[in-house]
N, C-alpha and C positions, 0 to 999 in steps of 0.2 A: 204866125209863121208856122208852117207844117215842118216837122223833123223827119228826116230819112235816116236810114240804118248808119250812115256815116256820121251824121250829127250825134245819134245816140252813142255810137262808139267812141266819138271825141269825148263826150260826157263821161263814159265809163272809163276811159283812160285816165282823164284828169282827175276822177275820184280815187283812182289808185295812186296817181303821182302828180299833184298840183304844180310841181316845179318842174316838170319835164320841159325841155326846149321844144320849140315848135317844130324842128328838124326830128327830133325823137317822136313828137306827136304824130307828124305827117306820116312817118315811116309806120307807125303801129297802126294807123287807119287806112293805109294804102292810098295817100294823096301826096303830091308833091307840096313843098313848104308853103308856096304862095296862096294856093286855093285853100289850104288847111287853116292858114292865118285869116283869111277871110271869113271862113266858116266860124272860127273861133270868135272873131270879133262881132259877128253876127248874133251868135249865141249870147255873148256878154251884153250886147245892146238890146236883145230881146227879153232880157232878165231871166234867162234859163241858168246862167252862171251868176251868182250873187256875190261871190268872193272868193279868195283863197286863204287858206290858213295852215297852221301847223297842228298836228294831233300831239297833245302834251301827255307824257306819262306822269300823271299826278302822284302815283304811288312812290316815284322816285323823289318827289318834292316834299310830301307831307303825308301823315296819317289823317285820313278824312272819313266821314260817314255819309252814305248816301241814304236818303229817306223819301219814300214816296208817301204822299199825304192826300187823303180824300178830304175834300171840303164840301159841306153843305151850307148853302145860304138859308137864312130865315125866311126871305121873301124873294119872288121870282119874277119881278117886274124887269123890264129892260134895264131901267136906271140902276137897278141893284147889281147886275152883271157888269155894267160899265163902271160903276163906283169900285166894286171888288177888283176888277182887272187892272184899272188905272192905279188903284193904291198899292198893288203888288209888283206892278211892271218893273220898277227900279230896285227891286231887292236882288242884289247880286247873287246870293246863294240859290234863288230859285232859277234852275236851267230850263225848266219846262212848265207850261201851264196849258192844261186840255180842258175844254168844256166838254163834259161827256153826257151821254145819256145812261140811264139806269138809276141806281139807288143813292146817287150823290151828284154834286154839280161839277166839281173840278178835280183834276188829278194833277198834282204838283210833284215836281221832282227837284228835291234839295241836294245841295252838297254843302256839308258843314265840317267844321274842325272836329266836333265831338257831339255827343248828345246834349250836353248842356247848352252848347251853342245853338243847336236846333231848337231847344224848348225856349231859349231867349227870344229867338226869331218868332216862334208861334205866339208867345206871350205879347210881343210887340204888335204883331198882326191883329190879335184879339183886342188889344188896347186901342187900335185905330177906329174900332166901332163900324165896321164895313160890311156888317151883316152876316157875319160867320156864326151860324147856328151850332155847328159841331164839326169835328175833324177827327180822323182816324190816322195814325201814323204807322207806316211798315218800314222798318229799319232793315236795309239791305245786308245780309250776311255774306254773300258772295255773289259774284256777277260772272258765271261760266261763260256767257255769250254776250258780247257787246259788239255791234257792227257799227262802223262809221261810214258805210257807204249803202247807196239805195240800189236795190236789184232792178235797175232800169231796164235792161233786155227783157226780164220777165214782166214788168209792169207795162211796158210799152209795146209788146208784141200782141197783136189781135188774137183773139181766140179762134 
């Protein structure tokens, strides 16, 4: 499915406010409600929209610590990567896991109650014997920029 500028605009608007009514969305993208709803359903069916959710202000609920962790595996066979990823997939405190190029294999982002909680998690990961050779932790002091929307217009505009 090829997206046109109206489809992209629908995605941009929904990133700003996923709860907006179809009438408001149609008005924002310059369509009447019926064709707007058809496009929206097509975007959902095509997998361009994978869900809707709320942005939670965690700082209002609890004090937490964000930690970025570089993980290097001892071996680099395909099954080593599969084993590692399967083993950490259901750890709730891991918000992101990226296989990266460079000096280490994975970059993980944790959110934990405190440093002791993070260390308990890392010890439990090491106890699983899933091939972790070494890891380095980076504790976030401050996050002056956190964006929850994708720069769709910039990414999808041809050069």
